[in-house]
Every structure is written in structure tokens, then in C-alpha cells.
N, C-alpha and C positions, 0 to 999 in steps of 0.2 A: 641187343641193340645198344646197351650202355645206359649210363645214368644221367648223361647230359642231354639237355633239351634238343640240341642240334642233331643228335642221333635219331631222334623220334620224327623229325620233320618230314623226311621222304615218305615214311609209312603213313603219317597222318595226312599228307597231301594226296597220296594214292587213295586213301579211304574217302576223302572229301569228294573225289571225282567219281566214285562208285555210286550206283543206284540201289535202292532197296535196303532192307535190314542188314546191318553189318555187325560183326562180332570181332572185337580186338582182344586177343588173348595175350596177357602180359604175365610172364613168369618172373617172380621176384625172389630175392633171397633175403630171408628175415635176419635182422641183426648185422647186416653188412657193416664191417668196420668196428664192431664191438665184440671182442673175442669171446666174452662169456655168452652172449646171445648167439654167436655163430656156432658155439659148441653145444648149445641146448636151445634151439629155436622154439620148441614147444613151451618150455618154462617161461621164456621171455616174450611170448605172444600175448600182448595186452596185459602186462604185469601190474599196472598200477604204480604207486610211488615206491621207489627204492633208491638206495645210495649207489650210484654208478661205480664208485670206487670199490665198494664191497660186494656188489651184486645182490641177487635175491637170496634171502635167507629162508630156507625151508623150515616149517615149524617142527619142533621136536616131537610133538604129538600130533596125530592126524586130527583134522577138524571134526567136531561132533555134529555139525550141521551139514547137510548135503549142499553142494554148490548149485548155482543156477543151472549150469550145463547139465548136471546129473538129473535134476528135477525135470528139466525140459526134455531131455532125451528119453527118460523113462516114460513121461507122460505122452510124448508124441509117438512112442513105440506102441503103447497100449491103447491109446485113444481110438484109432480106427477099428480095432477089434471090439471095443465096448460100445461104439456108436455107429453101428452099421447103417442105421436109418437116418443119419444126420442130413442127408441131401433131400429128404422128402419133406 
């Protein structure tokens, strides 16, 4: 549909006239207009502070601590198996 507001108007007007629960699925492209992010959208997804002229510098050595995502995904994968009676 494009990135300008006017392209969205017909779709949003149609949704406003519909009844019941609605779901609007919007497909975006990460890093649009920033070549480094277009070439590596995963690295530039929620990157924190960095110099846009230089891009994100990967560490020379891997981090010694696990990331939040690693801890959460490991915990959420094992939790249901270790807590079968959590709903009782």
C-alpha cells in the first residue's frame, strides 16, 4: 500500500465500516532507505545506539553472558515440560 498516509485511507475506511473483530496484517520492510539495514535486517532489528555513518560493529569476541532472548527462549521451551501441573 505504500508508506504515505493517503495510501492507507481506503483500507482503514473499509475496516471502519466492517462489524466484529478485525485483523489488519501489515507487511513492512525493515531498514527501508538505510542500506546497511536493508542488507542485514536481523542485525539492525532493535540495535540500540550506534553511529549511522559506521553501522553496527560486531564484537571481536563473542559475549560471555547469554542474551535476554537466549535466556527467554530456553526457559520458555523447557518450562512447560517441567511444570505440567501449573494449571491446577
